[in-house]
C-alpha angles and dihedrals in degrees: 000000000000092000091049091053091047090051091050090050091051091048091051091052092048092050093046091050091049090052094047092047091049098245092118136022118227089250091057091056092056104048141012120257111284117242122211115204116221116210097211115018095197120136091242094051109115091217090059093044091050092053093054124079112253094218141007089261089059091051093059126056121251115267110280118248114259118246131191115200123186106199139188122196122201129192131055093341105129124079092014102089095265097138091048090049091050092045092052093044091051092049091050090052093046090237122150129216136074145277131209144167116252126216090241092065097259129114116234129196148160121219123189129179142080108352095238092052093047088050090052090050091051090050089053092046090051089059097038127183119317090255093061137069117213112205098170139007115197116192126190116188113220135181109277113246104180089223096135126080096186142354114275145172120250113206 
């Protein structure tokens, strides 16, 4: 029984990580992909034509809205690799901006990019590296400026 509970705990962590990193949506973790049977899979069949995208634009999602989040992280977040963790997470999410230590003991940053990727980054920042302890994450949404080319450290 103990090993079963441990296995379920590990599985829950793996699924949660996959959702946060954008590899799965929460809906994909709950049910398998639905399959829709088609009565007559011929190219001229209206049911088949309706299920296909009509153009390449239909096959891809619309561009995500751009979000700029100015964030402040409180807790044990300095001297524990928090900026490096945030920097690497932002690069993985293809988010631009910066991160720095503040004199008051907090870490401050700005993240700008597609809203879903900024949200994933903030979820990762809220957890932080295993060496840290995040007590509070404050997020202020600002108007995106597009001023950043990459994600950097500010010293």
